C-alpha positions as CSV (number, residue, x, y, z in Angstrom):
1,L,56.8,94.8,149.9
2,V,57.1,96.3,145.8
3,A,60.7,95.1,145.0
4,R,59.9,97.6,141.4
5,A,57.3,99.1,140.2
6,A,54.9,97.6,138.0
7,G,55.1,98.2,134.1
8,G,52.7,100.2,131.9
9,G,49.7,100.1,131.0
10,S,48.4,97.0,128.6
11,A,45.4,95.2,126.7
12,L,46.8,92.4,127.0
13,P,45.2,90.3,130.4
14,R,47.8,91.0,133.3
15,V,48.5,88.2,134.8
16,V,50.7,87.5,138.8
17,F,52.3,84.7,140.2
18,L,52.4,83.6,143.2
19,G,54.6,80.4,144.4
20,S,58.0,79.8,146.7
21,P,60.0,77.1,146.2
22,E,62.5,75.8,144.3
23,C,59.9,73.0,142.5
24,V,57.8,75.4,141.3
25,L,60.8,78.2,139.5
26,V,59.7,75.5,136.5
27,V,56.0,77.4,136.5
28,L,57.4,81.0,137.4
29,R,59.9,80.4,133.7
30,K,57.5,79.2,132.0
31,L,55.3,81.5,132.4
32,W,57.9,84.4,132.0
33,E,58.8,83.1,128.1
34,A,55.4,82.4,127.6
35,A,54.7,86.3,127.9
36,S,57.9,86.9,126.3
37,S,57.6,84.8,122.8
38,K,53.4,84.8,122.8
39,R,52.2,88.0,123.9
40,S,49.2,87.0,124.6
41,F,49.8,87.9,128.2
42,E,51.9,90.0,130.8
43,L,53.3,88.4,133.9
44,V,53.5,91.5,135.7
45,G,54.2,90.6,139.6
46,V,55.1,87.2,141.7
47,V,54.1,87.2,145.1
48,T,56.2,84.9,147.4
49,Q,57.0,84.1,150.9
50,S,58.8,86.7,152.7
51,P,62.4,86.2,153.6
52,K,63.3,83.2,155.9
53,K,66.6,82.8,158.5
54,V,68.1,80.1,157.4
55,S,70.9,78.0,158.9
56,K,74.2,78.3,156.2
57,K,77.9,77.1,157.6
58,G,76.7,77.9,161.1
59,K,74.8,81.2,161.2
60,L,71.4,82.2,160.6
61,L,70.9,84.3,157.4
62,L,67.7,85.9,156.3
63,T,66.7,84.4,152.7
64,Q,64.3,84.7,150.0
65,T,62.7,82.0,148.3
66,A,64.0,80.4,145.4
67,V,61.3,81.7,143.1
68,H,61.9,85.6,145.0
69,D,65.7,84.8,143.9
70,L,64.4,84.0,139.9
71,A,61.9,86.8,140.1
72,E,64.2,89.1,140.1
73,E,66.8,87.5,137.6
74,L,64.0,87.1,135.2
75,G,63.7,90.9,135.4
76,V,59.6,90.6,136.7
77,P,58.9,93.9,137.1
78,S,56.4,93.8,140.3
79,I,57.7,91.4,143.6
80,M,55.7,90.9,146.4
81,A,57.1,89.1,149.9
82,P,54.5,90.4,152.5
83,E,54.8,88.9,155.6
84,S,51.0,87.9,155.5
85,A,48.7,87.5,152.6
86,R,46.5,89.1,154.6
87,D,48.1,92.6,154.9
88,A,46.5,95.3,154.0
89,S,49.4,97.2,152.3
90,F,50.3,93.9,150.4
91,L,46.5,94.2,149.1
92,D,46.1,98.0,148.6
93,D,49.4,96.5,145.7
94,L,48.1,94.0,144.8
95,E,45.2,96.0,143.3
96,A,47.3,98.8,142.4
97,L,48.8,95.7,139.6
98,A,45.4,95.7,138.5
99,P,45.2,91.2,137.5
100,D,43.5,90.2,135.0
101,L,44.2,86.1,136.6
102,C,46.5,84.9,139.1
103,I,48.4,81.7,139.4
104,T,49.0,80.0,142.6
105,A,51.4,77.2,143.0
106,A,52.7,76.1,146.1
107,Y,52.8,79.8,147.2
108,G,52.0,78.7,150.9
109,Q,49.7,80.6,152.5
110,Y,45.9,81.9,152.7
111,L,44.9,84.1,150.3
112,P,41.7,86.2,151.9
113,K,38.5,86.9,149.8
114,R,39.8,89.9,148.7
115,F,42.1,89.4,147.5
116,L,40.4,86.2,145.6
117,E,37.9,88.8,144.5
118,M,40.1,91.0,143.0
119,P,41.1,89.3,139.6
120,K,38.7,89.6,137.3
121,M,39.2,86.0,135.3
122,G,40.1,84.4,139.3
123,T,42.2,82.7,140.4
124,L,44.2,79.3,139.3
125,N,46.0,76.4,141.6
126,L,48.2,74.6,140.1
127,H,48.1,71.3,142.6
128,P,50.3,67.9,142.1
129,S,47.2,65.4,142.8
130,L,44.3,64.2,141.2
131,L,41.7,66.3,143.2
132,P,39.5,66.0,145.3
133,R,42.0,63.1,145.8
134,W,44.9,64.4,148.4
135,R,43.6,68.1,148.8
136,G,46.2,69.5,151.6
137,A,49.9,71.0,151.8
138,A,51.6,67.1,150.9
139,P,49.6,65.5,148.0
140,V,52.7,63.9,145.9
141,Q,54.0,62.6,149.4
142,R,51.0,61.3,150.8
143,A,50.0,59.4,146.8
144,L,53.3,58.0,147.6
145,E,53.2,56.8,150.9
146,A,49.5,55.3,150.4
147,G,51.1,53.8,147.2
148,D,49.2,55.1,144.6
149,E,49.7,53.2,140.7
150,E,48.1,56.4,139.3
151,T,48.6,60.0,140.4
152,G,48.4,63.4,137.9
153,I,47.9,67.4,137.7
154,S,45.1,69.2,138.7
155,I,44.7,72.9,137.2
156,L,41.9,74.3,139.5
157,Y,40.0,77.8,140.6
158,T,40.7,79.0,144.2
159,V,37.8,79.1,146.4
160,A,38.0,79.7,150.4
161,K,37.5,76.0,151.2
162,M,41.5,74.4,151.0
163,D,42.1,72.8,147.5
164,A,38.0,72.4,147.1
165,G,37.3,74.5,144.2
166,P,36.1,74.0,140.2
167,I,38.6,71.7,138.1
168,A,40.0,73.5,134.8
169,L,41.9,70.6,133.7
170,Q,43.3,67.7,134.7
171,R,45.9,65.1,133.7
172,T,46.6,61.3,135.2
173,M,49.8,60.3,135.6
174,K,50.9,56.4,135.8
175,L,53.1,55.4,138.6
176,D,55.3,52.4,138.5
177,G,57.2,52.4,142.2
178,R,60.2,53.8,141.9
179,E,59.3,57.2,142.0
180,T,60.5,59.5,144.5
181,S,58.5,62.8,146.4
182,E,61.4,65.2,144.8
183,M,61.2,63.5,140.9
184,L,57.3,63.7,141.3
185,L,57.0,67.6,142.2
186,D,59.2,68.1,139.2
187,T,57.2,65.8,136.8
188,L,54.0,67.5,137.6
189,F,54.6,70.7,138.1
190,T,56.4,70.5,134.6
191,Q,53.1,69.1,132.9
192,G,51.3,71.5,134.7
193,A,53.0,74.5,133.9
194,E,52.9,73.4,130.0
195,L,49.0,72.8,130.4
196,L,48.7,75.8,131.9
197,V,50.0,78.5,128.7
198,D,49.0,76.2,126.0
199,E,45.5,74.5,127.0
200,V,44.5,76.1,129.9
201,F,44.9,80.2,128.9
202,P,43.1,79.8,125.7
203,R,40.1,78.9,126.4
204,V,40.1,81.7,130.0
205,F,41.9,84.5,128.3
206,S,38.4,84.1,125.7
207,G,36.2,83.8,128.0
208,E,35.1,80.0,127.4
209,L,36.5,78.5,130.6
210,T,35.1,80.3,134.3
211,Q,35.4,79.9,137.5
212,D,31.2,79.2,137.1
213,S,31.5,76.7,133.7
214,A,34.2,74.6,135.1
215,P,33.0,70.8,137.0
216,E,32.6,71.4,140.3
217,Q,34.7,68.4,143.0
218,D,32.7,64.9,143.8
219,E,32.9,65.6,147.5
220,S,32.3,62.3,148.6
221,F,35.8,61.5,146.7
222,V,37.7,63.7,149.3
223,T,40.8,61.7,150.8
224,K,43.2,64.7,152.7
225,A,47.0,65.2,152.3
226,P,47.7,66.4,155.9
227,L,51.6,68.2,156.8
228,I,53.8,65.9,157.2
229,T,55.9,65.0,160.6
230,K,59.6,64.1,161.1
231,L,58.2,61.0,162.9
232,E,56.7,59.6,160.1
233,G,60.1,58.9,158.8
234,Q,60.4,56.3,160.9
235,L,60.7,52.7,159.1
236,W,59.7,49.4,161.6
237,P,60.4,46.3,160.1
238,H,58.5,44.3,162.8
239,N,55.2,45.4,161.9
240,E,55.5,47.3,158.0
241,T,56.1,45.4,155.0
242,A,58.7,45.8,152.3
243,K,56.5,47.5,149.9
244,Q,54.9,50.0,152.6
245,M,58.5,50.5,153.9
246,R,59.4,51.3,150.7
247,D,57.0,53.8,149.9
248,K,57.7,55.8,153.1
249,I,61.4,56.2,151.4
250,R,59.9,56.8,148.5
251,A,57.1,59.6,149.6
252,F,59.9,61.3,152.2
253,S,62.8,61.4,150.5
254,G,63.2,65.2,150.8
255,W,61.8,65.3,154.6
256,P,62.5,64.1,156.8
257,T,64.0,61.1,154.8
258,A,63.2,57.5,156.1
259,T,65.2,55.8,158.9
260,L,65.7,52.5,160.1
261,P,66.6,51.7,163.5
262,I,70.0,49.1,163.0
263,A,72.5,47.8,165.8
264,C,75.9,47.2,164.3
265,T,79.5,48.1,164.7
266,G,82.5,48.4,162.3
267,S,85.2,46.4,165.3
268,A,85.0,43.3,167.7
269,A,83.2,45.9,170.2
270,P,79.2,45.1,171.4
271,P,77.1,46.9,168.7
272,Q,75.5,50.2,169.0
273,G,71.8,51.6,168.1
274,Y,71.4,54.1,165.0
275,R,68.6,55.9,163.6
276,I,70.3,55.7,159.8
277,K,68.4,57.3,157.1
278,V,68.3,55.6,154.3
279,Y,67.2,55.8,150.2
280,G,67.4,53.8,146.2
281,A,64.6,51.3,148.0
282,D,63.1,48.5,145.9
283,I,61.3,45.2,146.3
284,M,62.7,41.5,145.9
285,E,61.1,38.3,146.3
286,T,62.6,36.4,149.6
287,A,62.7,32.9,147.5
288,E,65.6,34.6,145.2
289,L,67.7,34.6,148.5
290,S,70.1,31.9,148.9
291,A,68.9,29.0,151.7
292,E,71.7,29.9,153.7
293,E,70.9,33.7,153.7
294,L,67.3,32.5,154.6
295,A,68.4,30.5,157.8
296,R,69.9,33.3,159.6
297,P,67.6,35.8,161.8
298,V,64.9,37.4,160.7
299,E,66.2,40.8,161.7
300,E,69.8,40.1,160.2
301,L,70.6,42.7,157.6
302,I,71.8,41.0,154.5
303,Y,74.7,42.1,151.7
304,L,73.9,41.5,148.2
305,K,76.7,40.8,146.2
306,P,78.3,41.7,144.0
307,E,74.9,41.4,141.2
308,K,72.5,43.4,143.2
309,A,74.6,45.9,145.5
310,A,72.3,46.6,147.8
311,V,71.4,45.5,151.4
312,A,68.4,43.3,152.2
313,V,65.7,43.6,154.9
314,R,63.8,41.1,155.2
315,P,60.2,42.2,157.3
316,A,58.8,40.4,160.4
317,A,55.3,40.7,158.7
318,D,55.9,39.8,155.2
319,A,58.2,37.0,155.1
320,E,57.5,36.7,151.0
321,H,59.6,39.6,150.4
322,A,62.6,42.0,151.2
323,L,63.2,45.5,151.4
324,L,66.5,46.8,148.9
325,L,68.6,49.5,150.1
326,E,70.9,51.1,147.6
327,S,72.5,53.6,150.5
328,F,72.9,55.0,153.9
329,H,73.7,58.1,155.7
330,V,74.8,57.2,159.4
331,P,74.8,59.8,162.0
332,G,77.4,62.0,162.1
333,K,78.7,61.5,158.9
334,K,79.3,63.7,156.4
335,A,77.4,62.2,153.2
336,P,75.5,58.3,152.6
337,V,77.8,56.1,151.2
338,P,76.9,52.9,148.5
339,A,75.7,49.7,150.0
340,K,78.9,48.2,149.7
341,T,80.7,50.5,151.4
342,F,78.0,50.6,154.4
343,F,78.8,46.6,154.1
344,K,82.8,46.9,154.8
345,G,82.0,49.6,157.1
346,Y,79.2,48.0,159.5
347,M,78.4,45.2,158.5
348,S,81.7,42.5,157.7
349,K,82.8,42.8,161.5
350,Q,79.5,41.2,163.4
351,P,75.9,41.3,162.0
352,A,73.9,44.6,161.7
353,K,70.1,44.2,162.9
354,W,67.2,45.7,163.1
355,M,65.7,47.0,166.2
356,T,62.1,47.3,167.6
357,P,61.0,49.7,169.6
358,D,61.5,47.7,172.4
359,E,65.4,47.6,171.7
360,E,66.0,50.7,169.7
361,A,64.8,52.4,173.2
362,S,67.3,50.1,175.5
363,M,70.0,51.1,173.2
364,K,69.1,54.5,174.1
365,A,69.2,53.8,177.6
366,A,72.3,52.3,177.6
367,K,74.1,55.0,175.7
368,G,72.2,57.3,177.6
369,G,73.9,55.9,180.7
370,K,77.1,55.3,179.9
371,K,77.6,59.4,179.3
372,G,76.7,60.3,182.7
373,K,79.0,57.9,184.1
374,R,82.2,60.3,184.9
């Protein structure tokens, strides 16, 4: 489990970082730089998820986490990647490091009682929401999906119940409707790392801030942020508003990516049904459309040229607004294309139209029938 032996003794507080995905690399870098320059604490170890098999160029390769790779690059003295944070051998190794404080950011595993009792100053977690709103695995995505007008970063003490510990510090951030989940994760973890080192650590190391002195969360305001499923990325213009679809596109920009059911063709042949990934969403008022555009069937996609270089989708349930889309990724194609290219390839010969669930199912059945014929 231990990739490198722990360093020698020191009077400085001993800190261990737990994290896994790329979005928290900024936290590890900040901790390493601060430990190296300020000398107010030591970063003695990193804990991350164990290597997983990842498909690369058609092959399954055992791949370390982004945090593991960076920890090796930086030369962190001890790197641990247990299969489970409950493993007795891992907990023995961690205990040997004698951490005074543990920091977690998107580590991805439940921490057992023995772990939480180990660091004398407790375990602090960076959570990208304004707790108690959006407790759970997908706080940023759920905030964007819900159309929240503000969010923030919470630095809290970790307890047995998920994301329920006392709050060490919170900072609020206004949202303007253009952020995506990837952008927001980067922003919030960057801000959280700076707040942790510059404002929280001095108070924790001096004894001014402890788990007992930090304010408790108000349980009456709890909302949950459960894991995302692939089907949640599906857009439905027949019963969703332009804002609802825009916010789903923002929320699910990383995974699973929002998809729009479109019947389209690049020739005189009958249109085919596709689930097309869409990106770069905004909203416009339909009053900005021309009389000719407004006279078209509501399900027909409209290419706005040249001033917006976007495709407008008019929801059946929202006559006053249209969803604007900047790029499209058609199944089977290597990469997304801008709206202008999509228009030329799939809208210029025949109108492209969004589909209802029944229409999409019918298209799929027809396509399946053709494949079955000999």
